[in-house]
VMD Tcl script that draws the C-alpha trace (Angstrom):
set ca {
  {-16.00 71.07 -55.86}
  {-15.71 67.87 -53.83}
  {-12.50 66.72 -52.22}
  {-12.97 62.95 -51.71}
  {-9.71 62.71 -49.74}
  {-11.03 65.14 -47.09}
  {-11.48 63.79 -43.56}
  {-14.46 65.12 -41.59}
  {-15.32 64.78 -37.90}
  {-18.87 64.91 -36.49}
  {-19.25 65.65 -32.76}
  {-22.85 65.39 -31.50}
  {-24.48 63.68 -28.50}
  {-27.47 62.51 -30.59}
  {-26.92 59.15 -32.30}
  {-29.48 59.89 -35.01}
  {-27.73 63.16 -35.94}
  {-24.32 61.45 -36.10}
  {-25.50 58.55 -38.23}
  {-27.54 60.83 -40.52}
  {-24.66 63.22 -41.17}
  {-22.21 60.34 -41.59}
  {-24.43 58.70 -44.21}
  {-24.85 61.94 -46.19}
  {-21.16 62.85 -46.17}
  {-19.89 59.34 -46.91}
  {-22.18 59.25 -49.94}
  {-20.19 62.28 -51.18}
  {-16.95 60.31 -50.86}
  {-15.59 61.87 -47.67}
  {-13.89 59.91 -44.87}
  {-16.06 60.51 -41.79}
  {-15.38 60.02 -38.06}
  {-18.00 60.43 -35.33}
  {-17.80 61.05 -31.56}
  {-20.67 61.36 -29.06}
  {-19.28 64.37 -27.20}
  {-16.85 67.24 -27.11}
  {-14.33 65.68 -24.72}
  {-13.01 63.25 -27.33}
  {-13.53 65.49 -30.36}
  {-10.15 67.23 -30.23}
  {-8.34 63.95 -29.49}
  {-9.89 62.19 -32.50}
  {-9.33 65.23 -34.72}
  {-5.62 65.21 -33.78}
  {-5.23 61.47 -34.23}
  {-6.98 61.25 -37.59}
  {-5.79 64.56 -39.00}
  {-9.27 65.81 -39.93}
  {-9.70 68.78 -42.25}
  {-13.19 69.84 -41.13}
  {-15.20 69.33 -37.91}
  {-18.98 69.68 -37.51}
  {-19.46 70.33 -33.79}
  {-22.74 70.53 -31.87}
  {-23.07 73.69 -29.82}
  {-24.73 72.00 -26.81}
  {-23.26 68.75 -25.47}
  {-23.36 67.51 -21.87}
  {-19.61 67.03 -21.35}
  {-18.09 69.94 -23.30}
  {-19.75 72.76 -25.22}
  {-19.18 73.34 -28.90}
  {-17.68 76.74 -28.09}
  {-15.09 75.12 -25.81}
  {-14.30 72.49 -28.46}
  {-13.85 75.31 -30.98}
  {-11.43 77.14 -28.65}
  {-9.33 74.00 -28.11}
  {-9.21 73.16 -31.79}
  {-8.12 76.67 -32.74}
  {-5.30 76.38 -30.23}
  {-4.14 72.83 -30.99}
  {-5.31 72.33 -34.60}
  {-5.24 75.77 -36.25}
  {-5.54 74.31 -39.78}
  {-8.72 72.34 -38.99}
  {-11.90 74.25 -39.88}
  {-14.96 74.10 -37.59}
  {-18.66 74.49 -38.42}
  {-20.98 74.82 -35.41}
  {-24.28 72.92 -35.57}
  {-27.21 73.78 -33.28}
  {-30.96 73.59 -32.87}
  {-31.02 76.85 -30.93}
  {-29.40 79.40 -33.22}
  {-29.34 83.01 -32.19}
  {-27.52 86.07 -33.38}
  {-25.51 86.06 -30.12}
  {-24.24 82.47 -30.41}
  {-23.51 82.89 -34.12}
  {-21.47 86.04 -33.53}
  {-19.59 84.42 -30.65}
  {-18.76 81.33 -32.71}
  {-17.61 83.37 -35.70}
  {-15.47 85.64 -33.48}
  {-13.76 82.56 -32.07}
  {-12.91 81.35 -35.56}
  {-15.82 79.14 -36.63}
  {-16.14 78.97 -40.39}
  {-19.95 78.97 -40.27}
  {-22.92 77.46 -38.44}
  {-25.74 75.10 -39.42}
  {-29.24 74.94 -37.93}
  {-31.02 71.65 -37.12}
  {-32.92 70.04 -38.76}
  {-30.60 69.99 -41.77}
  {-31.49 70.45 -45.39}
  {-29.32 67.87 -47.14}
  {-28.40 70.05 -50.10}
  {-27.56 72.98 -47.82}
  {-25.34 70.73 -45.70}
  {-23.46 69.45 -48.77}
  {-23.04 73.00 -50.06}
  {-21.67 74.25 -46.71}
  {-19.14 71.42 -46.52}
  {-18.06 71.89 -50.14}
  {-17.67 75.64 -49.61}
  {-15.59 75.10 -46.45}
  {-13.26 72.65 -48.16}
  {-13.01 74.88 -51.23}
  {-12.00 77.86 -49.08}
  {-9.37 75.72 -47.38}
  {-8.00 74.61 -50.76}
  {-7.85 78.22 -52.00}
  {-6.01 79.31 -48.86}
  {-3.45 76.53 -49.34}
  {-3.01 77.43 -53.00}
  {-2.51 81.10 -52.12}
  {0.07 80.19 -49.48}
  {1.86 77.96 -51.98}
  {1.87 80.81 -54.50}
  {3.24 83.25 -51.91}
  {6.01 80.80 -51.07}
  {6.68 80.23 -54.76}
  {6.95 83.96 -55.45}
  {9.33 84.42 -52.51}
  {11.52 81.63 -53.87}
  {11.34 82.60 -57.55}
  {15.00 83.46 -57.93}
  {16.10 80.29 -56.15}
  {13.83 78.07 -58.22}
  {14.87 79.28 -61.67}
  {16.05 76.30 -63.71}
  {18.91 77.97 -65.60}
  {20.83 76.02 -68.20}
  {20.93 74.70 -71.76}
  {23.24 71.68 -71.44}
  {21.58 68.55 -72.90}
  {22.07 66.49 -69.72}
  {20.55 69.21 -67.56}
  {17.59 69.82 -69.90}
  {16.94 66.08 -70.04}
  {16.84 65.89 -66.24}
  {14.43 68.83 -65.96}
  {12.16 67.42 -68.68}
  {12.08 64.06 -66.89}
  {11.20 65.77 -63.58}
  {8.28 67.62 -65.16}
  {7.06 64.51 -66.95}
  {7.06 62.23 -63.88}
  {5.65 65.03 -61.76}
  {2.25 64.41 -63.32}
  {2.29 60.84 -61.97}
  {2.25 59.77 -58.31}
  {5.30 57.52 -58.55}
  {8.21 57.94 -56.11}
  {11.15 59.74 -57.75}
  {14.87 59.21 -57.06}
  {17.16 62.16 -57.90}
  {20.88 61.45 -58.05}
  {23.88 63.69 -58.54}
  {26.86 65.21 -56.79}
  {26.49 67.57 -53.85}
  {25.39 71.03 -54.96}
  {23.98 70.06 -58.37}
  {20.48 71.31 -57.49}
  {18.63 68.16 -56.43}
  {16.18 70.05 -54.21}
  {15.33 72.47 -57.04}
  {14.52 69.50 -59.26}
  {12.43 67.97 -56.45}
  {10.45 71.23 -56.28}
  {10.00 71.02 -60.06}
  {8.48 67.54 -59.62}
  {6.13 68.99 -56.99}
  {5.10 71.98 -59.14}
  {4.29 69.69 -62.08}
  {2.12 67.41 -59.93}
  {-1.56 67.49 -59.04}
  {-0.39 68.09 -55.45}
  {1.22 71.44 -56.28}
  {-1.34 73.25 -54.11}
  {-0.23 71.19 -51.11}
  {2.90 71.62 -49.00}
  {6.46 70.85 -50.09}
  {8.53 69.80 -47.08}
  {12.18 68.75 -47.05}
  {14.41 66.80 -44.66}
  {18.15 66.30 -45.04}
  {18.73 62.83 -43.59}
  {22.44 63.54 -43.14}
  {21.75 66.59 -40.97}
  {19.48 64.91 -38.40}
  {20.86 62.57 -35.69}
  {19.62 58.98 -35.99}
  {17.95 59.23 -32.57}
  {15.81 62.18 -33.70}
  {15.05 61.19 -37.29}
  {12.17 58.87 -36.40}
  {10.54 61.61 -34.34}
  {10.99 64.16 -37.15}
  {9.44 61.86 -39.74}
  {6.65 60.13 -37.83}
  {5.83 62.54 -35.03}
  {4.78 61.34 -31.59}
  {1.80 60.88 -29.32}
  {1.38 62.67 -26.03}
  {3.40 60.86 -23.37}
  {5.47 58.88 -25.90}
  {8.63 59.94 -24.06}
  {9.74 62.33 -21.34}
  {8.84 65.86 -22.39}
  {6.20 64.81 -24.94}
  {3.47 66.98 -23.39}
  {1.33 67.13 -26.54}
  {0.82 65.17 -29.73}
  {3.10 66.40 -32.51}
  {2.66 65.36 -36.15}
  {5.82 64.51 -38.09}
  {6.87 65.63 -41.55}
  {5.14 62.69 -43.24}
  {1.82 63.77 -41.78}
  {2.48 67.47 -42.34}
  {3.14 66.77 -46.03}
  {-0.31 65.21 -46.49}
  {-1.70 65.93 -49.97}
  {1.70 67.37 -50.88}
  {5.30 66.26 -51.36}
  {7.93 65.16 -48.86}
  {11.52 65.49 -50.11}
  {14.07 63.28 -48.35}
  {17.57 64.45 -49.25}
  {20.64 62.24 -48.65}
  {18.40 59.16 -48.37}
  {21.53 56.98 -48.30}
  {22.19 58.24 -44.76}
  {18.87 56.95 -43.38}
  {19.33 54.22 -40.72}
  {18.34 50.69 -41.77}
  {15.63 50.47 -39.07}
  {13.85 53.53 -40.49}
  {14.25 52.28 -44.05}
  {11.88 49.41 -43.17}
  {9.25 51.86 -41.93}
  {9.66 54.13 -44.95}
  {9.07 51.17 -47.27}
  {5.84 50.35 -45.44}
  {4.59 53.92 -45.77}
  {5.36 54.09 -49.49}
  {3.59 50.77 -50.07}
  {0.69 51.12 -47.63}
  {0.30 54.90 -47.14}
  {-0.14 54.48 -43.39}
  {2.12 54.63 -40.32}
  {2.05 54.98 -36.54}
  {3.32 57.97 -34.60}
  {5.97 57.31 -31.98}
  {4.11 55.88 -28.98}
  {0.95 55.38 -31.05}
  {-1.28 52.31 -31.19}
  {-3.41 53.12 -34.24}
  {-2.23 53.60 -37.82}
  {-2.53 57.06 -39.40}
  {-3.44 57.28 -43.08}
  {-1.42 59.62 -45.26}
  {-1.59 60.73 -48.88}
  {1.90 62.10 -49.48}
  {4.20 61.93 -52.48}
  {7.83 60.98 -51.81}
  {10.79 62.39 -53.71}
  {14.23 61.28 -52.53}
  {17.77 62.25 -53.46}
  {21.32 61.11 -52.86}
  {24.89 61.83 -53.92}
  {25.89 58.26 -53.11}
  {25.75 55.03 -55.12}
  {22.74 53.27 -53.59}
  {23.39 50.05 -55.53}
  {26.85 49.90 -53.97}
  {25.38 50.58 -50.51}
  {22.96 47.67 -51.06}
  {25.88 45.33 -51.80}
  {27.63 46.56 -48.66}
  {24.53 45.87 -46.56}
  {24.07 49.56 -45.73}
  {20.83 50.08 -47.69}
  {17.82 47.79 -48.03}
  {17.51 46.20 -51.44}
  {13.69 46.18 -51.38}
  {13.59 49.90 -50.59}
  {16.19 50.62 -53.28}
  {14.05 48.94 -55.96}
  {10.93 50.72 -54.64}
  {12.65 54.12 -54.88}
  {14.45 53.53 -58.16}
  {11.34 53.37 -60.36}
  {12.24 56.71 -61.94}
  {15.79 58.03 -61.62}
  {16.47 61.67 -62.53}
  {20.23 62.10 -62.95}
  {21.74 65.58 -62.58}
  {25.10 66.17 -64.29}
  {27.91 67.93 -62.38}
  {28.52 71.58 -63.28}
  {31.93 70.83 -64.86}
  {30.10 68.75 -67.52}
  {27.57 71.47 -68.39}
  {29.81 73.57 -70.62}
  {28.57 77.11 -71.15}
  {25.94 76.69 -68.40}
  {28.69 77.83 -66.04}
  {28.61 81.29 -67.65}
  {24.81 81.35 -67.95}
  {24.50 80.60 -64.24}
  {27.26 83.06 -63.33}
  {25.43 85.86 -65.18}
  {22.16 84.85 -63.57}
  {23.66 84.97 -60.05}
  {25.48 88.20 -60.90}
  {22.21 89.89 -61.82}
  {20.40 88.40 -58.82}
  {22.94 89.44 -56.19}
  {23.64 92.89 -57.64}
  {19.87 93.59 -57.62}
  {19.49 92.15 -54.14}
  {22.25 94.34 -52.76}
  {21.08 97.49 -54.54}
  {24.08 97.66 -56.88}
  {23.83 98.98 -60.44}
  {23.73 96.26 -63.10}
  {27.13 94.60 -63.41}
  {28.82 92.94 -66.40}
  {30.93 89.80 -66.36}
  {34.40 90.58 -67.75}
  {35.98 88.16 -70.26}
  {38.87 87.45 -67.89}
  {36.36 86.46 -65.17}
  {34.44 84.21 -67.58}
  {37.71 82.50 -68.57}
  {38.57 81.86 -64.94}
  {35.11 80.47 -64.23}
  {35.33 78.06 -67.20}
  {38.75 76.79 -66.13}
  {37.67 75.88 -62.59}
  {36.49 72.31 -61.85}
  {33.63 73.32 -59.48}
  {33.79 70.47 -56.94}
  {30.90 72.12 -55.08}
  {28.89 72.50 -58.31}
  {26.10 75.13 -58.64}
  {26.00 75.76 -54.90}
  {29.68 76.70 -54.93}
  {29.24 78.91 -57.99}
  {26.38 80.75 -56.27}
  {28.54 81.43 -53.20}
  {31.49 82.54 -55.36}
  {29.32 85.01 -57.28}
  {27.76 86.49 -54.13}
  {31.22 87.03 -52.65}
  {32.45 88.53 -55.93}
  {29.58 91.04 -56.05}
  {30.47 92.18 -52.54}
  {34.19 92.52 -53.37}
  {33.76 94.27 -56.73}
  {34.03 98.05 -56.94}
  {33.33 98.80 -60.60}
  {30.58 97.94 -63.05}
  {32.59 95.02 -64.42}
  {33.20 91.91 -62.39}
  {36.83 90.97 -63.08}
  {38.80 87.78 -62.45}
  {40.49 89.20 -59.33}
  {37.11 89.37 -57.57}
  {36.58 85.61 -57.98}
  {37.90 83.77 -54.93}
  {38.09 80.07 -55.81}
  {38.93 77.46 -53.18}
  {40.32 74.66 -55.36}
  {42.47 73.96 -58.42}
  {41.50 75.13 -61.91}
  {41.81 72.97 -64.99}
  {44.32 75.30 -66.66}
  {47.93 74.07 -66.86}
  {49.16 77.02 -64.84}
  {47.18 75.75 -61.85}
  {48.32 72.12 -62.10}
  {51.37 70.70 -60.30}
  {54.50 70.43 -62.41}
  {54.96 66.70 -61.88}
  {58.23 66.57 -63.82}
  {59.97 68.88 -61.36}
  {58.71 67.18 -58.19}
  {60.14 64.42 -56.03}
  {58.05 61.28 -55.54}
  {57.18 62.34 -51.97}
  {56.07 65.83 -53.04}
  {54.06 64.41 -55.94}
  {52.38 61.95 -53.57}
  {51.56 64.77 -51.14}
  {50.20 66.98 -53.96}
  {47.95 64.19 -55.18}
  {46.79 63.34 -51.66}
  {45.95 66.97 -50.94}
  {43.97 67.29 -54.17}
  {42.20 63.98 -53.55}
  {41.18 64.89 -49.99}
  {40.09 68.41 -51.02}
  {37.84 66.97 -53.74}
  {36.36 64.30 -51.42}
  {35.75 66.91 -48.72}
  {33.92 69.19 -51.17}
  {31.84 66.28 -52.48}
  {30.79 65.49 -48.88}
  {29.77 69.08 -48.18}
  {32.81 69.67 -45.92}
  {31.51 66.97 -43.54}
  {34.63 65.37 -42.00}
  {32.86 62.22 -40.76}
  {31.30 61.53 -44.17}
  {34.61 62.20 -45.91}
  {36.36 59.81 -43.53}
  {33.88 57.05 -44.39}
  {33.97 57.83 -48.11}
  {37.76 57.57 -48.53}
  {38.30 54.80 -45.96}
  {40.48 56.80 -43.57}
  {39.77 57.05 -39.84}
  {38.72 60.48 -38.62}
  {41.86 61.18 -36.53}
  {44.20 60.54 -39.48}
  {41.99 62.61 -41.75}
  {42.00 65.54 -39.32}
  {45.81 65.33 -39.15}
  {46.03 65.51 -42.94}
  {43.58 68.44 -43.06}
  {45.93 70.33 -40.72}
  {48.99 69.25 -42.69}
  {47.59 70.48 -46.00}
  {45.78 73.48 -44.44}
  {42.43 72.37 -45.78}
  {39.30 73.80 -44.13}
}
mol new
graphics top color blue
foreach p $ca { graphics top sphere $p radius 0.5 }
foreach p [lrange $ca 0 end-1] q [lrange $ca 1 end] { graphics top cylinder $p $q radius 0.2 }
display resetview
């Protein structure tokens, strides 16, 4: 089972051995790097992100055993096969104890060499698949795609359909609608499902650190950079990188992201040589990117590159009976998790859930149901256990405009407007300030005035 995208390093002080191995492995479709000694082996392996290293046991500058030790410490995911002309039971046992995958004896039999490499890469792939399965099992309850609303089913079907392709996917929807779950669905449906799924919320990382998080850095790139550190783009190789809140990415980084998507290579911070990557990008936002383009806050070329396929998630208030389906799902999940006997959702509770507008969408519903399970004492979850933070859609929860003065009506509307904007921005005051066009100091004053958290 060949893996043509695999990168292999050969470290041997004999030119004929290096060129012979390189020729054999390149004929199998692998990307091959060679070094004449052990001193540069770890450095090249780090820089190129190799999957497998064939390391000679005896080299004048650094022994294969020492190279193996350094690689296990600095590159634990890179597999090492020791090659030697002087095999003995002692050296084989020592190499295997230190973590070598296997060893090969010179002179090589070509078919045996190919088989060893294929077996090593296959074992690595199986390990990654098993890890992905373990992670998937641990996240099963969080990854359930619950719902029957046409808009929701259409979005999920689109995610699974485009997952089979390699195209970049843009997921849009309000905060809390489940954009990361849909991104994971794209990943699971793809040929990269055995690879890693990594996520970065662009709104949660300071601009000064985002470049380092994405691209990584070379040793000595800045004060405190004692070792090379790969970024998320590199760590997501052969998998999927999910960039949430892409609208918050600084313009300078947008240029670099466009280059990576188009060219599949980049340079680490402080680096001088490009690093090849094979990652799939899925991005999401709760903002209108087309509007940001017009305002000069988002690059138009990147927008068109990302907007090839747009999966649109509807807000929870537009999903009808999905509110109850999700409530029952979370009720069962949290009661089981907390060791409580199976609970039922009372009709009064269901009515209250339907009447609420859910500004925080599915995320808010999940939190409400967890809190309700904790507060409930009987086998039925009743309306009184549901603590909702905002207005419901029922008339009894709406202001009686006809009995209010103009000032009070204006205040009631302003409070409702700010509460909704704050929820849509994930309770982020700075983002809310920008969204509604009110400076932060005035917004904070109004939050105190209306007692909004």
